[in-house]
C-alpha positions as CSV (number, residue, x, y, z in Angstrom):
1,X,117.9,102.3,110.7
2,X,114.8,102.8,111.7
3,X,113.6,100.1,114.9
4,X,110.5,98.9,112.2
5,X,112.6,98.5,109.0
6,X,114.3,95.2,108.8
7,X,118.2,95.4,107.3
8,X,116.4,94.0,103.6
9,X,114.1,96.9,103.4
10,X,116.5,99.1,104.8
11,X,118.7,98.6,101.7
12,X,115.8,100.3,99.8
13,X,115.9,103.2,101.8
14,X,119.3,103.7,101.9
15,X,120.7,102.3,105.3
16,X,124.1,100.7,104.0
17,X,127.4,102.0,104.5
18,X,129.4,103.3,101.3
19,X,133.1,103.2,100.6
20,X,135.2,105.8,99.7
21,X,133.7,108.8,97.2
22,X,130.4,106.7,96.8
23,X,127.2,108.0,96.2
24,X,123.5,107.0,96.4
25,X,121.4,107.4,94.1
26,X,117.3,106.7,94.2
27,X,116.3,106.5,90.5
28,X,112.7,107.1,89.6
29,X,111.2,106.0,92.5
30,X,107.4,105.6,93.1
31,X,106.2,106.0,96.5
32,X,102.4,104.9,96.0
33,X,100.7,106.3,98.9
34,X,101.8,109.6,100.8
35,X,102.1,108.7,104.5
36,X,101.7,110.9,107.3
37,X,102.7,111.4,110.6
38,X,105.7,108.8,111.9
39,X,106.2,107.5,108.0
40,X,106.8,111.3,107.1
41,X,109.7,111.6,109.3
42,X,111.0,107.7,108.0
43,X,110.9,109.4,104.2
44,X,112.5,112.3,105.3
45,X,115.3,110.6,107.5
46,X,115.6,108.5,104.6
47,X,115.7,110.4,101.7
48,X,119.0,112.2,103.6
49,X,121.2,109.3,102.8
50,X,120.7,110.0,98.9
51,X,123.2,112.3,96.9
52,X,120.3,112.1,94.4
53,X,117.0,111.7,94.4
54,X,114.4,111.4,91.3
55,X,110.4,110.3,91.3
56,X,108.1,109.3,88.6
57,X,105.4,111.6,90.2
58,X,105.4,115.1,90.2
59,X,103.5,114.6,93.0
60,X,105.8,112.3,94.7
61,X,108.4,115.5,94.6
62,X,105.9,117.7,96.1
63,X,105.1,115.6,99.2
64,X,109.3,115.2,99.5
65,X,109.5,118.7,99.1
66,X,106.4,119.5,101.5
67,X,107.9,117.2,104.3
68,X,111.3,119.1,104.5
69,X,113.3,117.1,102.0
70,X,116.6,119.3,100.6
71,X,117.5,117.4,98.1
72,X,116.8,118.5,94.3
73,X,114.6,116.4,93.2
74,X,113.8,115.5,89.7
75,X,110.7,113.6,88.4
76,X,111.8,110.8,85.4
77,X,110.1,108.7,83.2
78,X,108.9,105.0,84.7
79,X,112.2,103.1,84.2
80,X,109.9,100.4,82.7
81,X,109.2,102.6,79.4
82,X,112.8,102.3,78.6
83,X,112.8,99.0,77.5
84,X,111.7,97.5,74.2
85,X,109.4,94.8,73.2
86,X,112.6,92.3,72.6
87,X,113.4,93.2,76.4
88,X,110.2,91.9,78.2
89,X,110.0,88.9,75.5
90,X,113.1,88.0,77.5
91,X,112.2,88.7,80.5
92,X,108.9,86.9,80.5
93,X,110.8,84.0,78.2
94,X,111.7,82.3,81.7
95,X,108.7,83.0,83.8
96,X,106.9,80.1,85.8
97,X,103.9,81.6,85.4
98,X,101.1,80.1,88.4
99,X,99.5,76.8,87.3
100,X,96.1,78.3,87.3
101,X,96.4,80.3,84.6
102,X,99.0,77.5,82.6
103,X,96.2,75.3,82.7
104,X,93.3,78.1,81.0
105,X,92.6,76.6,77.6
106,X,92.3,80.2,76.1
107,X,93.2,84.0,76.1
108,X,91.9,85.7,78.9
109,X,91.5,89.4,80.2
110,X,94.5,90.4,82.6
111,X,92.9,93.5,85.5
112,X,95.5,94.9,87.6
113,X,94.0,98.3,89.8
114,X,96.3,99.9,90.8
115,X,94.2,102.1,93.2
116,X,91.1,100.3,93.9
117,X,88.3,103.5,94.6
118,X,85.4,101.8,93.6
119,X,85.4,98.5,93.6
120,X,81.7,97.7,93.4
121,X,81.6,100.2,89.7
122,X,84.8,97.8,88.9
123,X,83.8,94.3,89.4
124,X,80.6,95.2,87.4
125,X,83.1,96.4,84.7
126,X,85.3,93.5,84.5
127,X,82.3,90.8,84.4
128,X,80.3,92.8,81.6
129,X,83.9,92.1,79.6
130,X,84.0,88.9,80.4
131,X,80.7,87.9,79.3
132,X,81.2,90.3,76.4
133,X,84.7,88.4,75.4
134,X,83.4,84.9,76.8
135,X,87.1,85.3,78.3
136,X,88.4,84.1,82.5
137,X,89.2,86.7,84.1
138,X,93.0,86.9,85.7
139,X,93.8,88.9,88.6
140,X,97.6,90.4,89.2
141,X,96.5,92.3,92.4
142,X,96.3,90.4,95.9
143,X,93.4,89.2,97.4
144,X,93.5,91.9,100.5
145,X,94.2,94.8,97.9
146,X,91.3,94.1,95.8
147,X,89.3,90.6,94.8
148,X,87.1,90.4,91.7
149,X,84.1,87.6,91.6
150,X,85.1,84.4,89.6
151,X,88.0,85.4,89.2
152,X,91.6,83.5,89.0
153,X,94.0,85.8,92.0
154,X,97.4,85.1,91.9
155,X,99.0,88.1,93.4
156,X,100.4,86.8,95.8
157,X,102.2,84.1,93.5
158,X,103.7,86.8,91.2
159,X,106.6,88.0,91.0
160,X,107.6,91.0,88.4
161,X,109.5,88.1,85.7
162,X,104.9,86.2,85.7
163,X,103.3,89.7,85.8
164,X,104.7,90.4,82.0
165,X,104.5,87.2,81.1
166,X,101.0,87.8,82.4
167,X,100.5,90.7,80.5
168,X,102.2,89.2,77.4
169,X,99.5,86.2,77.3
170,X,96.4,88.1,77.8
């Protein structure tokens, strides 16, 4: 296992022992960023731990193939799209939504930015929506990822169940 990856993180990259006739399969992986240099080597080496790999984005498949990954890589649907509304309702049912959101007396505008390229434009757009709808803003990005003025920032307090509950209640 690479030196800069702890044992728990190593599980996600296929660094664990197999029993006889077992396979490691990476299903519908989403990479997010496309690292260069040392990280490219890390991803290629980690990919070798898997028998089969599928990714959510065609760009991820192309990146891995260009980095030298030899396995056949398929592009698949995001697994969240395989669930129906009842599945999400069940997950959200036991979520512990942060107290800063619980105490809101109204609905809210929920903001989650994947790639905040133009932060000023996004902030201006969110501010216009806030004024138009007269609702508070809740942002599920982490403070260091993206910051919106006068918003409740809860990304550091949000697990997957809470994330779903926040979308459901917005």
